[in-house]
Each structure stands twice: as C-alpha cells, then as structure tokens.
Residue frames as qw, qx, qy, qz and C-alpha x, y, z in Angstrom:
[[0.104, -0.012, -0.974, -0.201, 215.57, 64.90, 115.30],
 [0.159, 0.472, 0.756, -0.425, 212.27, 65.43, 117.10],
 [0.293, 0.593, -0.025, -0.749, 211.52, 68.30, 114.70],
 [0.230, 0.285, -0.764, -0.531, 212.24, 66.05, 111.69],
 [0.018, 0.236, 0.969, -0.070, 209.91, 63.40, 113.09],
 [0.263, 0.583, 0.456, -0.619, 207.15, 66.02, 113.42],
 [0.302, 0.518, -0.369, -0.710, 207.72, 67.05, 109.80],
 [0.150, 0.095, -0.938, -0.297, 207.56, 63.42, 108.66],
 [0.121, 0.392, 0.848, -0.334, 204.36, 62.89, 110.66],
 [0.301, 0.600, 0.150, -0.726, 202.78, 65.97, 109.14],
 [0.238, 0.385, -0.663, -0.597, 203.71, 64.74, 105.67],
 [0.054, -0.114, -0.990, -0.062, 202.11, 61.34, 106.29],
 [0.206, 0.528, 0.628, -0.533, 198.95, 62.95, 107.65],
 [0.293, 0.555, -0.182, -0.757, 198.77, 65.20, 104.54],
 [0.196, 0.197, -0.852, -0.443, 199.09, 62.20, 102.25],
 [0.036, 0.295, 0.934, -0.196, 196.38, 60.30, 104.13],
 [0.246, 0.595, 0.395, -0.655, 194.02, 63.27, 104.06],
 [0.270, 0.462, -0.458, -0.709, 194.70, 63.83, 100.36],
 [0.138, 0.003, -0.956, -0.260, 193.90, 60.20, 99.56],
 [0.103, 0.428, 0.805, -0.397, 190.79, 60.33, 101.69],
 [0.281, 0.561, 0.065, -0.776, 189.56, 63.42, 99.83],
 [0.271, 0.305, -0.694, -0.593, 190.09, 61.68, 96.53],
 [0.089, -0.171, -0.981, 0.000, 188.26, 58.56, 97.72],
 [0.180, 0.505, 0.576, -0.617, 185.42, 60.73, 99.10],
 [0.336, 0.490, -0.229, -0.771, 185.05, 62.47, 95.76],
 [0.231, 0.131, -0.884, -0.385, 184.99, 59.14, 93.93],
 [0.001, -0.326, -0.909, 0.261, 182.34, 57.83, 96.27],
 [0.253, 0.524, 0.291, -0.759, 180.28, 60.99, 95.89],
 [0.354, 0.364, -0.521, -0.686, 180.35, 60.62, 92.12],
 [0.136, 0.001, -0.984, -0.115, 179.40, 56.98, 92.51],
 [0.279, 0.350, 0.673, -0.589, 176.06, 57.97, 93.98],
 [0.551, 0.593, 0.021, -0.586, 174.89, 59.04, 90.46],
 [0.903, 0.325, 0.266, 0.094, 174.98, 57.02, 87.25],
 [0.521, -0.376, 0.384, 0.663, 178.39, 57.10, 85.67],
 [0.433, 0.763, -0.002, -0.480, 178.25, 59.60, 82.81],
 [0.863, 0.392, 0.209, 0.242, 179.24, 58.47, 79.35],
 [0.556, -0.272, 0.192, 0.762, 182.72, 59.57, 78.28],
 [0.265, 0.859, 0.099, -0.427, 182.66, 63.03, 76.72],
 [0.782, 0.407, 0.246, 0.403, 183.95, 62.83, 73.12],
 [0.294, -0.671, 0.168, 0.660, 186.91, 65.11, 72.45],
 [0.584, 0.771, 0.047, -0.250, 186.81, 66.93, 69.14],
 [0.769, 0.500, -0.260, 0.303, 190.58, 66.72, 68.53],
 [0.757, -0.255, -0.298, 0.523, 193.84, 66.61, 70.43],
 [0.291, 0.228, -0.060, 0.927, 194.55, 70.32, 69.93],
 [0.004, -0.511, -0.605, 0.611, 191.17, 71.30, 71.23],
 [0.006, 0.383, 0.511, 0.770, 188.44, 72.75, 69.04],
 [0.072, 0.090, 0.512, -0.851, 186.66, 75.19, 71.27],
 [0.563, 0.057, -0.126, -0.815, 183.32, 75.53, 69.38],
 [0.669, 0.013, -0.702, -0.243, 183.11, 71.76, 68.98],
 [0.359, -0.067, -0.800, 0.476, 183.89, 71.02, 72.62],
 [0.262, 0.061, 0.330, -0.905, 181.39, 73.66, 73.73],
 [0.667, 0.018, -0.391, -0.634, 178.76, 71.96, 71.57],
 [0.599, -0.025, -0.797, 0.068, 179.55, 68.57, 73.10],
 [0.138, -0.059, -0.661, 0.736, 179.37, 70.00, 76.63],
 [0.438, 0.033, 0.056, -0.897, 176.02, 71.68, 75.87],
 [0.699, -0.027, -0.583, -0.414, 174.56, 68.38, 74.66],
 [0.484, -0.068, -0.791, 0.368, 175.78, 66.60, 77.78],
 [0.006, 0.123, 0.486, -0.865, 174.28, 69.42, 79.86],
 [0.146, 0.574, 0.801, 0.082, 170.99, 69.05, 77.85],
 [0.019, 0.566, 0.052, -0.823, 171.12, 72.73, 76.76],
 [0.606, 0.584, 0.540, -0.009, 168.68, 73.09, 73.83],
 [0.210, 0.908, -0.183, -0.312, 170.76, 75.96, 72.34],
 [0.508, -0.330, 0.710, 0.359, 173.20, 73.22, 71.26],
 [0.612, 0.526, 0.575, 0.136, 171.09, 72.89, 68.07],
 [0.234, 0.967, -0.010, -0.104, 172.09, 76.42, 67.11],
 [0.305, -0.703, 0.593, 0.247, 175.74, 75.64, 67.61],
 [0.655, 0.061, 0.725, 0.204, 175.38, 72.45, 65.55],
 [0.531, 0.773, 0.345, 0.036, 173.90, 74.43, 62.67],
 [0.046, 0.951, -0.272, -0.138, 176.78, 76.92, 62.80],
 [0.449, -0.506, 0.706, 0.208, 179.50, 74.21, 62.96],
 [0.661, 0.448, -0.374, -0.472, 177.97, 72.07, 60.24],
 [0.943, 0.104, -0.280, -0.146, 178.78, 68.55, 59.12],
 [0.410, 0.453, -0.675, 0.414, 182.15, 68.41, 60.94],
 [0.412, -0.344, 0.532, -0.655, 180.10, 68.00, 64.14],
 [0.835, 0.005, -0.309, -0.454, 178.46, 64.84, 62.92],
 [0.659, 0.167, -0.705, 0.200, 181.03, 62.34, 64.29],
 [0.093, 0.111, -0.694, 0.705, 181.10, 63.48, 67.91],
 [0.559, -0.050, 0.147, -0.815, 177.37, 64.02, 67.92],
 [0.793, 0.056, -0.505, -0.336, 176.74, 60.54, 66.60],
 [0.443, 0.107, -0.792, 0.406, 178.71, 59.13, 69.53],
 [0.191, -0.072, 0.501, -0.841, 176.50, 61.00, 71.94],
 [0.677, -0.074, -0.298, -0.670, 173.42, 59.29, 70.51],
 [0.701, -0.064, -0.708, 0.051, 174.41, 56.23, 72.53],
 [0.044, -0.335, 0.536, -0.773, 174.32, 58.09, 75.83],
 [0.187, -0.280, -0.924, 0.181, 172.29, 56.37, 78.54],
 [0.129, 0.459, 0.412, -0.776, 170.28, 59.54, 79.21],
 [0.405, 0.563, 0.680, 0.238, 167.33, 59.74, 76.74],
 [0.106, 0.955, 0.158, -0.229, 167.36, 63.54, 76.84],
 [0.267, -0.630, 0.525, 0.506, 170.98, 63.54, 75.72],
 [0.437, 0.138, 0.807, 0.373, 170.19, 61.05, 72.98],
 [0.306, 0.800, 0.516, 0.000, 167.26, 63.17, 71.78],
 [0.031, -0.928, 0.095, 0.359, 169.30, 66.39, 71.81],
 [0.380, -0.397, 0.670, 0.499, 172.20, 64.73, 69.99],
 [0.421, 0.401, 0.760, 0.292, 169.79, 63.58, 67.26],
 [0.185, 0.921, 0.330, -0.095, 168.24, 67.01, 66.94],
 [0.200, -0.783, 0.358, 0.467, 171.71, 68.53, 66.69],
 [0.446, -0.081, 0.759, 0.468, 172.50, 66.07, 63.88],
 [0.367, 0.723, 0.582, 0.068, 169.39, 67.24, 62.07],
 [0.055, 0.976, 0.008, -0.212, 170.87, 70.76, 62.11],
 [0.357, -0.651, 0.529, 0.411, 174.51, 69.88, 61.44],
 [0.789, 0.527, -0.195, -0.247, 174.05, 67.50, 58.53],
 [0.304, -0.559, 0.766, 0.090, 176.63, 64.96, 57.51],
 [0.487, 0.278, -0.737, -0.378, 177.21, 61.75, 55.60],
 [0.437, -0.056, -0.898, 0.015, 175.26, 58.57, 56.35],
 [0.235, -0.135, 0.491, -0.828, 172.93, 60.21, 58.86],
 [0.709, -0.087, -0.274, -0.644, 169.81, 58.44, 57.67],
 [0.732, -0.033, -0.678, 0.067, 171.05, 55.11, 59.07],
 [0.196, 0.066, -0.627, 0.751, 171.89, 56.71, 62.41],
 [0.443, -0.081, 0.140, -0.882, 168.42, 58.22, 62.71],
 [0.757, -0.043, -0.467, -0.455, 166.62, 55.07, 61.60],
 [0.475, 0.077, -0.806, 0.345, 168.42, 53.09, 64.34],
 [0.015, 0.062, 0.596, -0.800, 166.51, 55.07, 66.98],
 [0.492, -0.182, -0.380, -0.762, 162.99, 54.64, 65.50],
 [0.748, -0.317, -0.571, -0.118, 162.48, 51.85, 68.04],
 [0.185, 0.276, -0.583, 0.742, 164.02, 53.63, 71.05],
 [0.288, -0.451, -0.817, 0.217, 162.02, 53.08, 74.26],
 [0.077, -0.547, -0.333, 0.765, 161.51, 56.80, 74.78],
 [0.418, 0.745, 0.518, 0.050, 158.95, 58.66, 72.67],
 [0.027, 0.940, -0.106, -0.323, 160.94, 61.90, 72.50],
 [0.344, -0.455, 0.695, 0.438, 163.90, 60.03, 71.04],
 [0.469, 0.361, 0.772, 0.231, 161.66, 58.27, 68.51],
 [0.266, 0.899, 0.303, -0.169, 160.23, 61.65, 67.55],
 [0.091, -0.815, 0.397, 0.412, 163.68, 63.08, 66.87],
 [0.426, -0.155, 0.817, 0.357, 164.61, 59.95, 64.96],
 [0.456, 0.628, 0.629, 0.039, 161.49, 60.31, 62.79],
 [0.164, 0.947, 0.010, -0.275, 162.29, 63.94, 62.02],
 [0.227, -0.654, 0.607, 0.390, 165.88, 63.08, 61.13],
 [0.489, 0.102, 0.827, 0.256, 165.00, 60.07, 59.02],
 [0.411, 0.781, 0.462, -0.091, 162.42, 62.14, 57.17],
 [0.069, 0.924, -0.193, -0.324, 164.96, 64.89, 56.39],
 [0.045, -0.645, 0.715, 0.266, 167.81, 62.64, 55.33],
 [0.845, 0.112, 0.481, -0.205, 165.95, 59.60, 54.00],
 [0.337, 0.549, -0.650, -0.404, 167.62, 57.48, 51.32],
 [0.865, 0.065, -0.372, -0.331, 167.07, 53.92, 50.03],
 [0.414, 0.330, -0.780, 0.334, 169.82, 52.51, 52.24],
 [0.239, -0.182, 0.644, -0.703, 167.55, 52.68, 55.29],
 [0.685, -0.057, -0.393, -0.612, 164.74, 50.60, 53.78],
 [0.642, -0.090, -0.754, 0.109, 165.61, 47.42, 55.75],
 [0.166, -0.031, -0.586, 0.793, 165.78, 49.43, 58.93],
 [0.424, -0.040, 0.017, -0.905, 162.39, 50.96, 58.25],
 [0.724, -0.102, -0.569, -0.376, 160.80, 47.60, 57.63],
 [0.514, -0.088, -0.741, 0.424, 162.30, 46.31, 60.88],
 [0.043, 0.009, 0.395, -0.918, 161.07, 49.37, 62.76],
 [0.582, -0.102, -0.284, -0.755, 157.58, 48.90, 61.28],
 [0.744, -0.141, -0.645, -0.100, 157.50, 45.32, 62.58],
 [0.470, -0.072, -0.630, 0.614, 158.92, 46.33, 65.95],
 [0.136, -0.108, 0.202, -0.964, 156.30, 48.99, 66.72],
 [0.249, -0.323, -0.892, -0.193, 153.48, 46.63, 67.59],
 [0.222, -0.668, -0.624, 0.338, 151.94, 48.75, 70.35],
 [0.112, -0.563, 0.002, 0.819, 152.53, 52.12, 68.65],
 [0.527, 0.604, 0.580, 0.144, 150.12, 52.65, 65.77],
 [0.125, 0.964, -0.027, -0.231, 151.24, 56.26, 65.34],
 [0.290, -0.610, 0.635, 0.375, 154.80, 55.09, 64.71],
 [0.545, 0.186, 0.779, 0.249, 153.61, 52.43, 62.26],
 [0.394, 0.849, 0.344, -0.072, 151.70, 55.07, 60.34],
 [0.001, 0.928, -0.273, -0.253, 154.69, 57.42, 60.17],
 [0.434, -0.403, 0.736, 0.328, 157.18, 54.68, 59.29],
 [0.579, 0.439, 0.668, 0.159, 154.94, 53.44, 56.50],
 [0.302, 0.938, 0.123, -0.116, 154.82, 57.00, 55.12],
 [0.203, -0.759, 0.529, 0.321, 158.60, 57.12, 55.16],
 [0.554, -0.019, 0.784, 0.279, 158.75, 53.83, 53.26],
 [0.500, 0.715, 0.489, -0.003, 156.34, 55.29, 50.67],
 [0.114, 0.942, -0.177, -0.261, 158.92, 58.00, 49.91],
 [0.339, -0.472, 0.741, 0.335, 161.46, 55.42, 48.72],
 [0.641, 0.432, -0.271, -0.573, 160.70, 54.73, 45.07],
 [0.422, 0.338, -0.836, -0.095, 162.53, 51.40, 45.15],
 [0.431, -0.153, 0.717, -0.526, 160.45, 50.05, 48.06],
 [0.188, -0.089, -0.932, -0.296, 158.74, 46.72, 47.34],
 [0.513, -0.242, -0.011, -0.823, 154.98, 47.26, 47.70],
 [0.748, -0.151, -0.632, -0.138, 154.58, 43.57, 48.56],
 [0.363, 0.005, -0.648, 0.669, 156.22, 44.30, 51.91],
 [0.243, -0.034, 0.249, -0.937, 153.56, 46.91, 52.72],
 [0.678, -0.101, -0.414, -0.599, 150.70, 44.81, 51.37],
 [0.620, -0.099, -0.755, 0.189, 151.71, 41.97, 53.70],
 [0.153, -0.086, -0.568, 0.804, 151.67, 44.33, 56.70],
 [0.415, -0.072, -0.089, -0.903, 148.33, 45.78, 55.62],
 [0.660, -0.158, -0.657, -0.328, 146.75, 42.36, 55.72],
 [0.602, -0.274, -0.660, 0.356, 147.72, 41.94, 59.37],
 [0.106, 0.107, -0.269, 0.951, 147.12, 45.52, 60.51],
 [0.183, -0.604, -0.776, 0.003, 144.02, 46.11, 62.66],
 [0.177, -0.612, -0.282, 0.718, 144.53, 49.73, 63.71],
 [0.413, 0.828, 0.378, 0.039, 142.76, 52.32, 61.51],
 [0.046, -0.938, 0.232, 0.255, 145.51, 54.96, 61.78],
 [0.420, -0.437, 0.711, 0.357, 148.28, 52.55, 60.86],
 [0.575, 0.399, 0.690, 0.183, 146.20, 51.04, 58.04],
 [0.302, 0.929, 0.182, -0.112, 145.58, 54.54, 56.62],
 [0.173, -0.815, 0.450, 0.321, 149.28, 55.28, 56.63],
 [0.511, -0.126, 0.790, 0.314, 150.14, 52.03, 54.86],
 [0.502, 0.651, 0.565, 0.072, 147.41, 52.67, 52.25],
 [0.149, 0.963, -0.060, -0.215, 148.74, 56.20, 51.62],
 [0.328, -0.604, 0.643, 0.339, 152.26, 54.84, 51.21],
 [0.554, 0.183, 0.777, 0.236, 151.08, 52.16, 48.77],
 [0.398, 0.835, 0.375, -0.062, 149.11, 54.76, 46.83],
 [0.015, -0.905, 0.298, 0.302, 152.18, 57.03, 46.55],
 [0.389, -0.386, 0.773, 0.321, 154.27, 54.09, 45.32],
 [0.389, 0.301, -0.541, -0.683, 151.76, 53.44, 42.52],
 [0.095, 0.102, 0.986, -0.087, 150.07, 50.28, 43.83],
 [0.298, -0.257, -0.532, -0.750, 146.65, 50.07, 42.17],
 [0.512, -0.519, -0.685, 0.018, 144.92, 48.46, 45.11],
 [0.368, -0.350, -0.347, 0.789, 146.44, 51.11, 47.38],
 [0.036, -0.017, -0.198, -0.979, 145.13, 53.87, 45.17],
 [0.429, -0.401, -0.638, -0.497, 141.66, 52.40, 45.00],
 [0.532, -0.511, -0.601, 0.309, 141.58, 52.00, 48.80],
 [0.278, -0.201, -0.167, 0.924, 142.88, 55.55, 49.21],
 [0.204, -0.211, -0.365, -0.884, 140.18, 57.11, 47.03],
 [0.541, -0.492, -0.647, -0.216, 137.53, 55.13, 48.91],
 [0.509, -0.424, -0.482, 0.573, 138.95, 56.26, 52.26],
 [0.125, -0.035, 0.028, 0.991, 139.10, 59.92, 51.12],
 [0.338, -0.337, -0.494, -0.727, 135.45, 59.82, 50.06],
 [0.645, -0.495, -0.568, -0.129, 134.25, 58.26, 53.33],
 [0.485, -0.096, -0.468, 0.733, 136.49, 60.02, 55.85],
 [0.229, -0.852, -0.301, -0.361, 135.01, 62.53, 58.29],
 [0.518, -0.854, 0.042, -0.002, 136.39, 64.90, 60.87],
 [0.382, -0.738, 0.516, 0.207, 139.97, 64.25, 62.00],
 [0.702, 0.020, 0.649, 0.294, 140.34, 61.32, 59.61],
 [0.520, 0.787, 0.284, 0.174, 139.34, 63.55, 56.66],
 [0.061, -0.957, 0.275, 0.074, 141.98, 66.09, 57.73],
 [0.604, -0.428, 0.632, 0.229, 144.49, 63.28, 57.83],
 [0.693, 0.386, 0.557, 0.246, 143.53, 62.15, 54.35],
 [0.305, 0.949, 0.058, 0.061, 143.91, 65.70, 53.06],
 [0.321, -0.788, 0.503, 0.151, 147.43, 65.68, 54.55],
 [0.713, -0.046, 0.657, 0.241, 148.02, 62.41, 52.73],
 [0.588, 0.743, 0.290, 0.136, 147.01, 64.03, 49.40],
 [0.021, 0.957, -0.290, -0.019, 149.68, 66.65, 50.06],
 [0.573, -0.479, 0.649, 0.143, 152.16, 63.82, 50.88],
 [0.738, 0.288, 0.575, 0.204, 151.33, 61.90, 47.69],
 [0.018, 0.708, -0.210, -0.674, 151.47, 65.07, 45.57],
 [0.232, 0.014, 0.818, 0.526, 150.30, 63.39, 42.39],
 [0.288, -0.002, -0.330, -0.899, 147.72, 64.42, 39.85],
 [0.483, -0.284, -0.778, -0.285, 145.34, 61.47, 40.38],
 [0.343, -0.384, -0.683, 0.518, 145.15, 62.22, 44.13],
 [0.050, 0.227, 0.092, -0.968, 144.28, 65.88, 43.51],
 [0.399, -0.071, -0.535, -0.741, 141.56, 64.87, 41.04],
 [0.420, -0.331, -0.844, 0.039, 140.01, 62.64, 43.71],
 [0.119, -0.209, -0.480, 0.844, 139.22, 65.75, 45.80],
 [0.196, -0.313, -0.481, -0.795, 136.05, 66.60, 43.85],
 [0.504, -0.595, -0.609, -0.146, 133.55, 65.40, 46.54],
 [0.489, -0.408, -0.397, 0.662, 135.51, 67.23, 49.30],
 [0.102, 0.168, 0.160, 0.967, 134.86, 70.53, 47.50],
 [0.451, -0.540, -0.451, -0.549, 131.24, 70.20, 48.77],
 [0.674, -0.447, -0.522, 0.272, 132.30, 69.60, 52.40],
 [0.019, 0.764, -0.101, 0.638, 132.20, 72.78, 54.51],
 [0.798, -0.526, -0.260, 0.138, 133.20, 71.06, 57.77],
 [0.055, -0.905, 0.380, -0.183, 135.73, 73.23, 59.74],
 [0.959, 0.010, -0.202, 0.199, 138.96, 71.21, 59.99],
 [0.653, 0.095, -0.201, 0.724, 141.88, 73.57, 60.70],
 [0.269, -0.894, -0.256, 0.252, 142.01, 76.39, 63.22],
 [0.570, 0.348, 0.072, 0.741, 143.83, 79.42, 61.76],
 [0.155, -0.863, -0.142, -0.460, 142.33, 82.30, 63.75],
 [0.363, 0.164, -0.565, 0.723, 143.90, 83.99, 66.76],
 [0.355, -0.677, -0.638, 0.088, 141.72, 84.22, 69.84],
 [0.293, -0.741, -0.249, 0.550, 141.01, 87.75, 70.97],
 [0.095, -0.434, 0.347, 0.826, 142.09, 89.32, 67.69],
 [0.576, 0.562, 0.562, -0.190, 139.08, 89.67, 65.40],
 [0.454, 0.852, 0.002, -0.261, 138.94, 90.72, 61.75],
 [0.178, -0.604, 0.701, 0.335, 142.04, 88.76, 60.71],
 [0.446, 0.204, -0.750, -0.444, 140.08, 86.47, 58.42],
 [0.825, -0.242, -0.353, -0.368, 138.22, 83.23, 59.09],
 [0.555, -0.594, 0.512, -0.276, 138.76, 81.38, 62.29],
 [0.700, -0.117, 0.703, 0.047, 138.89, 77.99, 60.53],
 [0.286, 0.346, -0.671, -0.590, 139.68, 76.48, 57.17],
 [0.834, 0.099, 0.299, -0.452, 136.97, 74.13, 55.98],
 [0.721, -0.032, 0.652, 0.232, 137.55, 70.81, 54.22],
 [0.591, 0.717, 0.338, 0.150, 136.57, 72.42, 50.90],
 [0.044, 0.969, -0.237, -0.048, 139.10, 75.26, 51.39],
 [0.503, -0.533, 0.651, 0.197, 141.92, 72.84, 52.10],
 [0.727, 0.288, 0.596, 0.184, 140.92, 70.73, 49.09],
 [0.440, 0.887, 0.123, 0.065, 140.95, 73.77, 46.80],
 [0.177, -0.871, 0.443, 0.116, 144.40, 74.79, 48.10],
 [0.636, -0.251, 0.700, 0.206, 145.70, 71.29, 47.35],
 [0.663, 0.588, 0.443, 0.134, 144.23, 71.33, 43.85],
 [0.220, 0.968, -0.121, 0.002, 145.99, 74.67, 43.23],
 [0.385, -0.711, 0.576, 0.123, 149.28, 73.35, 44.61],
 [0.639, -0.089, 0.740, 0.192, 149.38, 70.02, 42.75],
 [0.576, 0.557, 0.560, 0.211, 147.59, 70.77, 39.46],
 [0.265, -0.382, 0.125, 0.877, 148.66, 74.42, 39.22],
 [0.261, 0.663, 0.626, 0.317, 145.57, 75.60, 37.33],
 [0.116, 0.156, -0.005, 0.981, 144.97, 79.29, 36.61],
 [0.101, -0.648, -0.723, 0.217, 142.15, 80.50, 38.88],
 [0.087, 0.717, 0.269, 0.637, 140.35, 83.85, 38.54],
 [0.482, -0.829, 0.000, -0.284, 140.87, 84.51, 42.21],
 [0.121, 0.642, -0.685, 0.322, 143.84, 84.46, 44.64],
 [0.883, -0.218, -0.413, -0.045, 144.54, 81.20, 46.42],
 [0.087, 0.567, -0.603, 0.555, 145.98, 81.21, 49.94],
 [0.464, -0.166, -0.840, 0.228, 145.82, 79.43, 53.28],
 [0.029, -0.240, -0.519, 0.820, 143.59, 82.04, 54.96],
 [0.379, 0.080, -0.253, -0.887, 140.45, 82.12, 52.83],
 [0.475, 0.300, 0.783, -0.268, 137.01, 80.62, 53.02],
 [0.043, -0.038, 0.625, 0.778, 136.22, 80.36, 49.33],
 [0.541, 0.230, 0.135, -0.798, 132.85, 81.34, 47.94],
 [0.761, 0.253, 0.577, -0.156, 130.48, 78.86, 46.32],
 [0.616, 0.772, -0.067, -0.143, 131.38, 80.34, 42.94],
 [0.072, 0.740, -0.669, -0.003, 135.08, 79.84, 43.55],
 [0.550, -0.181, 0.805, -0.128, 134.51, 76.26, 44.71],
 [0.773, 0.500, 0.345, -0.183, 132.50, 75.65, 41.57],
 [0.424, 0.815, -0.377, -0.118, 135.41, 76.92, 39.47],
 [0.226, -0.509, 0.829, -0.054, 137.65, 74.37, 41.19],
 [0.711, 0.161, 0.659, -0.183, 135.14, 71.62, 40.39],
 [0.681, 0.708, 0.009, -0.186, 135.24, 72.66, 36.74],
 [0.084, 0.735, -0.669, -0.068, 139.03, 72.34, 36.80],
 [0.386, -0.213, 0.891, -0.109, 138.54, 68.72, 37.91],
 [0.336, 0.021, -0.726, -0.600, 135.82, 68.14, 35.33],
 [0.154, -0.363, -0.897, 0.199, 133.15, 67.39, 37.96],
 [0.203, -0.662, -0.392, -0.605, 129.77, 69.06, 38.56]]
C-alpha cells in the first residue's frame, strides 16, 4: 500500500510539473506580440504553399521566388497575410502577390497605399501599378486625399489615376487647385495631360520648357509616361539642352561610353521611341549624340 501511495504521489507530481511547463511556455510566448494565425493552404497539406506562407511569416525575401513558381493559387493565403501586424510581413506578402498574380489584386494593393509604413506603401504602389484597373479609381482618389504630408505619394497616385482612361479629370483639377507642393502638382499636371485635358497639356508643355535639373529629368520621365505624339513634339527645345541628367557610366571602368546622358540625348531617345522616325544613325541609351544628329531630330519635329 505504501508503494502504491508513492506511485500515486509521483503521478501527481508529474501532472503538476507538466502543467507548470505548459504554463511557463505560454507565459514565455506572452512576452512577445501574439503572432497572427498562419493560414493553412488546405486540409491535406500543400507543402510548397505552406513553405511559402512560413517564409513570409519568417520575413524571408526568397518567398517572392516561391510565389512566382506557385502562381495565382497562392493569392488567397498571401492576401490574408497582408493584414499581419508586422509591417515587414505585410510588405513581403504584397511583394509576393506582385509575383504570384491573381484575380482582384488591384483592390488589395490600393488598400495599402495609405499604410503608415513607407515600405508597405512602396509595395502597394508597385502592385497597383502592375495590376491597375478602373475598379480601384475610388480607392486612388481616397488615397490621394489621405496623403496630405506625403507629396511623393500624391505625385505617384496622381500618375496612377492618369492611366485610367475613364477617370474624371475634374477630380484631378479640383486637387490641383488646392495643391501647393511642386512635385505633387507636376504629377497631377502630367496625369491630366495624359488624360487629354487641354489645360493640363498646356501646363505640361510650359513646365517642360522651363524645367531645369532634376525637375527636367522628371518631366522627361513624364513624357515617357504620357507616350503620346504631342508630348514628343514638345521636346524640340530640350534638344538644345546639353545638361548631364542621367549617370550611366561605371566608376573605375573607362572607355565604356559616356559617363552621363544629357537632356538632349534623353529627348532624342524619347522622340525615337514615341514617334518611331527613321534616323540615319543608331539610337540607344548609351550615346551622346552629335550636333548633326540632334539637328536631324529637330528636323523630324519640324523645328529649327
């Protein structure tokens, strides 16, 4: 009987210790923020999908490669991870969605254009740009109005709106009237110009002619964004501007061509891309064109 009592006592001690260990583990976990539930791909277990999910939770950037391999079937579990409390997980989930593809992604991306973390907003911009469709227009307008202290975001969101042919230019004109930041104003003007607004086009041409330095480079990027004949034909004055704007050389490796592209070189490249004229010389992104070649481009535009 004494032996049985000892056995019973040992059993009780084991149960108490086991419970204490479980409570200690729970308390230890409680020291860190409670992680969001990990989505399960399916009841049978899809190993590649579950590995992708675990990589995103672990903030492993190679998850984007897995997402590309798996494809659109990964979109649903990845979209759930975009609500994770960790901004790095949200960002990685969005970047994985960019690679996986899927239905209705533009609305998911647009939702995060106003995220409090810049890296998440950047991923949302990239995703919205890739999968943009007219259904996100209300979200874009809301994001434009909600980015009061972020002129870079207002510029980029305006450019996204300009890519939606059905966008109402009156919405952008109203924001332009109240916009005081030069960068954001330029983006709205470029969007209006792309959408065919006559005031926007007149303001754009004026801005292109008067822009210098970084702002001129930005306007040349806008010409590429607009990608319309009238914008290319407005580049005539820039063909005289030999200001270096884009570094293309590699330090320490000479004789690989010019170190910089000048404003006139970029303008000629844009004319070739948009108007597709036949030049007597090769056009590429690594050449400082001669005066004679620049003059040939001016003749294409019908300017002296």
